[in-house]
TIFI-715745 format. One record per atom (N, C-alpha, C): x, y, z. Coordinates in steps of 0.1 Angstrom, whole numbers, plus 5000, padded with zeros to 4 digits. Each point is the difference from the previous one (the first is absolute). Example, Ala and Ser with C-alpha at 12.3 -4.5 7.8 and 13.67 -1.06 7.14 Angstrom:
// residues 2
513249435078
499150125000
500950125000
499650114993
500950115000
499250115008
END
This chain:
// residues 236
417822333409
501949994997
500450124997
499550044996
500850134996
500750105011
498950005011
500450085013
500549925009
499849885001
500349935011
501749944992
500049894993
501249974994
501350044992
499750175000
501150074987
501350015009
499850035012
501549985009
500449904998
499449825007
500449954999
500649964991
499149974989
500249954983
501750124993
500250065002
500650134996
501549975008
500150025009
501149995013
500649855002
498349955001
500949815000
500349914990
499050004989
500149914992
500550024987
500650185000
500750034986
501150025007
500250095013
501250025005
500350164997
498950054999
500450194996
499550075014
500650114992
499650095018
499050064997
499850125014
498750074998
499450084989
501750074994
499050094988
499449904991
500149874999
499649914988
498650015009
499249975009
499350025010
499250094995
500350105004
499350164995
499250004985
501449954990
499849994985
498349905005
500349915003
499349874997
498050115005
500550005009
498650115006
499850114991
501150054997
499450134988
499449964990
500649894992
499049924989
498449955004
500049985015
499049964999
499050155001
500050115007
499850075003
500050124983
500949934992
499750124992
498749964986
499949845003
499149944992
498250035006
500450015015
498550065004
499850154999
500850095001
499950104992
500050054987
500249874993
499750054982
498149975001
500249915004
498149965000
499050075004
500850105010
499650095011
499450084990
500950094994
500050114995
499349934984
500049904995
499249974985
498550005002
499749945014
498849935007
498650114992
500150204997
498850035000
500449974988
500650024991
500249984984
499249844999
500549935004
499149914997
499049935005
499450085015
498750005005
498850094988
500550074991
499550004992
499350004987
500849835001
499949914985
499549895004
500249985013
499149815004
500150035013
498749915009
499450005011
501349975011
499550005009
501249905013
500249895001
499249944996
500449874998
500849934991
500550014988
500749954994
501150045005
500250125007
501250045003
500849975010
498849975014
500749915008
500149854998
499249954991
500449884995
501249964999
500450104982
501149954997
501250075012
500150085009
500650025009
500249865011
499049955002
500349895006
500649884994
499650014988
500649894991
501450034995
500950145002
500950024996
500849955012
499850075014
500549985008
500449795010
498949884995
499849924999
500949914994
500650064984
500849954993
501550065006
500350085003
501150095004
500849945014
499049935007
500050005013
500949834994
498449904992
500449914999
502049954987
500250104996
501149984993
501250025012
499750075011
500850005005
501249845007
498649894994
500749885007
501349954994
499750074987
502049974996
501150095006
499750065007
500950095012
501450034988
499250144996
500650094985
501450045013
500950074988
501150115006
499350105003
501050065003
499450225004
499250034987
500449974989
499450074992
498649924999
499549874998
498949994999
499150035012
500950015015
498650025007
499650184999
501150044992
499650145001
498349994992
500449944988
498850004994
498749925006
500149895006
498949945004
499550155015
501350035004
499050065016
498950164986
501150034995
499050084992
498949984994
499649884997
499249984995
498749985009
500649945015
499350025012
499250075005
501050184999
499550044997
499150074991
500150014993
498950054992
499049964995
500049835007
498549925000
499050075012
501549955017
498750075008
499750165000
500850084994
499050164995
498850014990
499849884995
499050024988
498849885011
500649925009
498849955010
499450125011
501150045000
499250095017
500450124994
499850094989
499950134999
498650034996
499349904995
498350054998
499449935010
499849955006
499849945013
498950165006
500450105001
498950105010
499350054987
500149984988
498850044993
499249874997
500549905000
498749894999
499349945015
500850065010
498850025018
499350114994
500250124998
499650105000
498549984992
500449944984
499049954991
498449915010
501149955005
498949845005
500150095015
499050075013
499449985000
499450215001
499149985013
499150154996
501650125012
499350094999
501450085006
499849975014
498949975009
499849985012
500449875007
500649934987
500749865004
501449985002
500950134991
501349974998
500749965011
499750115012
501449975008
499849805003
498949985008
499849874996
501049874992
499650074984
500549934997
501350014998
500550104999
501750034997
500549935013
499550025008
500449915013
500249854996
498550024999
500249774991
500949984995
500250084989
501549974988
501250015006
500150075011
501750075005
499749825008
499749985008
500049915007
500149834996
499050004987
500049894990
501549955004
500950164987
501049984995
500949965012
500250115009
501149955013
499949885003
498849925005
499449895003
501549894988
499450024987
501149924995
501550024998
500050115004
501950034999
500349925013
499249995007
500449995019
500349834997
499049964990
500349804996
501750034992
499850094988
500749964991
502250065005
499750095006
501150055002
500849935006
499649935020
500449865003
500349874993
499550024988
499549854996
501350024989
500450064991
501050084994
501649985008
499850085011
501549945002
499949895012
499649954998
499949855009
500049894990
499550004991
500349924987
501450024996
500650144998
501349974993
501349995008
499650055015
501149895011
499849895001
498749985001
500449844995
499949874995
499550044987
500249974991
500550054985
499950105002
501550004991
499150174990
500950064992
499050104997
499250024990
500749864987
499249934992
498650005006
500149925011
498649914999
499550155005
500350135009
499050115004
499750034990
500650054985
499949994987
498649954993
500049845005
499349934992
498350045006
500049975014
498850005008
499350125002
500850134999
500150114998
498650084985
501149914994
499850074982
498049935001
499849795004
498849954998
499350085008
500050055010
498950115013
499950064989
500850104992
499650084996
499349994985
500449894994
499549954989
498549995004
499249905006
499249945008
498750135004
501050115003
498850145007
500250024988
500250044984
500150064994
498449904991
500349925003
498949894990
499050025009
500049995010
499050065013
499150134990
500450115002
499750104998
499349984984
501049964992
499749944984
498449955000
499749955008
498749865001
498550085009
500650105009
499450015012
499750114993
500650114990
499450135005
499650064979
498649975002
499750014984
500550094993
499650004991
500750064988
499250114997
498749995004
499050094996
499650035011
500250125001
498650065014
499250054997
498850035002
499050085001
500550135008
499450094997
500350185008
499149985011
498449964994
499049985012
499649885006
500150005008
499949815006
498049985000
499549944999
498550004998
499949915015
499150005009
499750025008
498650015011
499349915008
498850035002
499750025019
499350065005
500250045013
498749935001
500049945007
498549925005
498950095008
498949985002
499650105007
499849855011
500150185012
500049965016
498849995002
499449935011
498649995010
500750125012
499450115001
500450055015
498849995016
500849955009
498849975012
499350205002
501350144994
498850095003
499850074987
499050105003
500150084991
501050094989
499549974984
501850094994
499050145001
501750065004
499850145002
501650044994
499350165000
501450064995
500250115009
501550015001
500550175008
500750044992
501050095006
500550164989
501549884994
500049845007
501549974988
499549914996
498549944997
499749894995
498650044989
500450074987
499450004992
499649974984
499249935001
499949964986
498849964994
500049974987
498950004993
499049875003
499149965003
499549865003
500049954987
499949855002
499949894988
499049985003
499149935013
498949965001
500449895011
501149904998
499949885008
500350065017
500550135003
500650035012
498750045007
498949994996
498649955005
500050175000
498750085012
498950114996
501650115004
499950104993
500550105003
499850085012
500350075007
499650105013
499650114994
498749995006
499050104996
500750195005
499750134994
500650095006
499050055012
499549905005
498650075012
501249975005
500150165014
500849985011
499350075017
500249905010
499350075009
501450045009
499950135006
500950095008
499449995010
501249955008
499650015014
501150075009
499350125012
500950095004
500349965016
500949995005
500549995012
500650075010
499750135011
501150085003
500249955012
501750075005
500549945008
499750165008
499549945009
499450145009
501250085013
501049904996
501050055008
501250064992
500449954987
500550094992
499950084992
498449975001
498850134990
501149974983
500449894999
500149894985
498549964989
499750054995
498749914989
500749884995
499849865004
500049884991
499150004990
500350004986
498649994987
500949844990
499449875008
499749864988
499050054988
500550004991
499649984982
499649875002
499249944999
499849834995
499449974990
500549974986
499549924995
499149894999
498750024996
499249895003
500449904994
499949945006
500349764999
501250065004
501250055006
500950035006
500049905012
501149975004
499949965017
501050095005
499550005016
500750115004
501750034995
500749885004
501250034997
500950044985
498650064992
500550004987
499250195000
500050025010
499550105001
501250124997
499550135003
501650134993
499350055015
500850065005
499850125013
500750095000
499350164997
500850074999
499750125009
501450075009
500050025013
499850194993
499150095008
500050094997
499650095007
500750145006
499950045010
498750115004
499249955009
498550154998
500450085004
END
């Protein structure tokens, strides 16, 4: 509502000029900045979950209050609260994602979160504009407020209040059609279910290319297939 319908509300419904449009948007920006600046101190006292849930509740409440179609003073207060709540929800997301995945998975996790959030905006932005233009701004406030409230309730329900830092899980044993082997990239301690460890006995095979004079040496640990061998090229 704040991004899509500010101009419509201030210029058309309230009949004010562009200066008040800028002031209304500045009120939302001010609420967002205050929450972002206070976020490091708040995160030292509480976790991300309560801050984000409170932010969602603030946004939903502010949008629902818009159904009374307030004057400019009331609108500035509502836009300030929407900016405050939005920042409480969005600012801690990075910390939450980093803590929820391995470092190697971060690009995929951040990309998934970015795509999901923008997919939601892709639906709600046009919806807010269409409802405001066809059914009235009060109806648009009500529908958007209900969506925000349901989203906050879903987060409260689906997000556990107490999350373990380490999740217990089990890796099932696997039956391999080939002998278990090690190479320079796959070294680990044996636990017994992998099958017999490869032996250290090696078979060394030499091949000489008479045209080039190069000596090809294949070092094959006992029990490995030819595809697992390591070939070392050495000049004669």
